[in-house]
N, C-alpha and C positions, 0 to 999 in steps of 0.2 A: 504494499499500500504506500509506504513512504517513497520508494522510488516512481511509482506512478504519480504521487503528490509532485515529486521532484520534477517532473517533465512538465507540468503546469507553470513552472517559474516565469518563463518567457512570456507567456501568454497573460500571465497576472500582472507583469510589469507593464504590458502594452494594453492593459485594461480591455481585454477581449474575451474574459470568461463570462460563463453565464452566471446568472445570480447564485444559482446552487453550487457551482463550482467555485464561485469567489467566497461564499461562506465556508466552505470546506477548507479551501486554502487558507483563508484567513486563520481557522484553528489549528491546521499544520504549522503556519509560521510561528505560532507561540510557543511550539516545543522543537523547532528545527532552526538553528542557528545559521546552518549551511544555507538554506534556502532563504533566509531573510537576508544573509549577506548578498547572496547571487542576485535577489530583486532589488536591493538598494544600487548594486553595481550596474545592472542592467538599466535601471531608470537614469542614473546618472550619465551613461553612455547613450540613452534616447535624446536627453536633453542636449548634450553635446552635439549629437548629429543633427539634431532639428535646428539647433542654432546655425550650424554649418549650412544645412540645405537651404536656409533662408537667403543664402548668397547665390546670385545666378551663376552658374558655371560659364567660363568663356567657351565659345563655340569649337575653339581648337581642343579643349578637352573631350568634349563630346566626340569631336571626330576620332581622336587618337583611341578612346576607349572602344567605340565602335569598330575601328579598325583590327584592336588587338582582339576583340571578341571574334571576328571573322577569321582570324588566323588562329585561333587556340583550339586544339582538338579536345572534344568532350570526352572525359573518361567516365567509366561507370563507377558509381559509388563504391567506397571501402566501407567494410563493416568495422564500426567501431569498438574499441574495447573500453570497459569501463575506466574512466580517468579521474583525475582529481577535480575538486570545484574550480580551481583556477585555470583548468584547461578547459573545462566546459564553458567557463566564462569568456575566455578567450575566443573559442568558437563562435560562442554566440555573438559576441562584438563583431568578429569580422563578418558574420553573416548579415547583422545589422547595418555594418558600413555598405555592405554591397547593395542591400535592399533600399538603403536610402540613396546611394549612388543612382540607382536605377530610377527611382520616384523623381529625383532632382532632375536628371537628364530628360524623363519623360515630360516633366513639368516644363522645362526650358523649351522643349520642342513645341509644346501647346503655345506657351506664351509667344514664341517667334511667329508661329502661324496666325495667332489672333492679330498680332501686331501687324503682321503683313496684311491681313484681311480688313483690318481698320484703315490703314494706309491706303489700300486700293479703293476703299470705300469712299474715304475723304478726296482722294484725286477724283473721283467720278463726280461727286458733288459739286467739286470746285468747277471741274471742266463745264457741267450743266449750268452754273451760274454763268460763268464767261460767255458761253454760246447763246444764253437765253436772248430772244428776241428783244426784250424790253431791257437788256442790262444797260447800266448807266454807269460810267466810269468818272470818278472823280478823283483828282490829286491835289496834293498841297505839302507845304513844309511843317515840319515838327519843331518846336522851340524847346531847347536851344539849338538843335542840330539834328539832321536827317529829314526823311520825307515819307510821306505814306500815300498809298493808293488804295481806293475802294471801288469794287465791282459789285453793284446792288441788283437784284432782280425782285421786283414787286411780284410778280407772278409766282416766283417761287418762295417768296418770304426769306431770302438768303442774301447774304453780302460776303464777299471775300476780300480781306484786309491784308495787305502787304505793305510792312514797314522795312525801309532800309536805313544804314548810317545812323541809328538811334545810338545815344551814348551809353556806356556802361553804368550800370547802377549798383551800388554796394548791396552785399548780402540780405541786408535788411528791407530792400524795396524791389518792386516788381513793376511794369507796365501793365495797365488794364484798359481794356476797351469798353465801351459803353454804347448801348442803344438809347439815343436821347429824342424826346418829342414832347408832346403835350403831357405824358404820364412822368413820373420819376424816373431817372436814368436806370437802366437794367444791365448787369454784367453782361459782357459778351467774350470774355475769355482774356487770360493773361498770357504776357510774353516776356521772355528775356533774351536779349541778343547774346549769342555765343561770342566767345572772345575773338573768334575771326570768322565774319561773315555776318548775315542777318537773320533774324528770326524766321521761323515757318510760318507761312501764310495762314491765318485764322479764318475759319468759316463761321458766320454768325448766323443763327437761325432765328426764326420768330420774329422777323423785324415789325411786324404789326404796324403800330401807327408811327414809329420811329421816322424823324425827318432827318436825324443828323447821327453821325457815329463819330464818337470823341475817343481821346487817348488821355490818360492820367498817368501820375506817378502814384503807387500805393504800398503799404505794407507787403512784406512778402508773401503772405498768405491770402493776399487780395482782400476787396471789401465789397460789402453789399451796397454800399452807396459811395458816390466819389468823396473823396477827403482832400483834394485838391483840384486846382483849376485846370482845365484841358490844355494840353500842350499841342493837340492837334484836333482839327474837327473837319468833317467832310458832310456837306450838305447832300443827302440822297433824294430829296424830292423838293 
């Protein structure tokens, strides 16, 4: 019975036991220091691995792992002999590391796919605005430097905003776009220029009754209402 209970240590640490199994294992832990130590070690390992998994692996790592897996000959499993608690724990840690790596690579692949799909969708929407029969283009200067261009389509209720030459801001500030008109200004997106180059175009949706698009400097997290005067405005109707 004790050996059977010992095999549940990993599942217990991962919180994947049924209620009945958990109650039985809780009772077993009170009398088994070996299992208690293994559960503590496993939980600590899972915590460290989960923290590491939060960091997105570089694409080169994924390619190396997949290439190595393709070249590695799969061997039949070997029959294990009963070993010490330390040996079992090391084996579990290695298995957990492999599992977490597989999960991380899978999540990274999904994130890359979703990012690509979002970018493709955004590009299609921007192209639709630019090609709209009622598209209106307005350009102007940004104070104290830079310029902005807005292409708006009333029929689509969208506008594309492109900024260039914007001055760099401190880490505590960001640029924020606004839809302005008879109603209070509504946020339309934030942007920060890269060290070299210009920020990516912003697609503003839900133009509604907005007659202008403005740009202000706001706290880094953005604002629900402008906290400074516009440094750029473009009249779209």
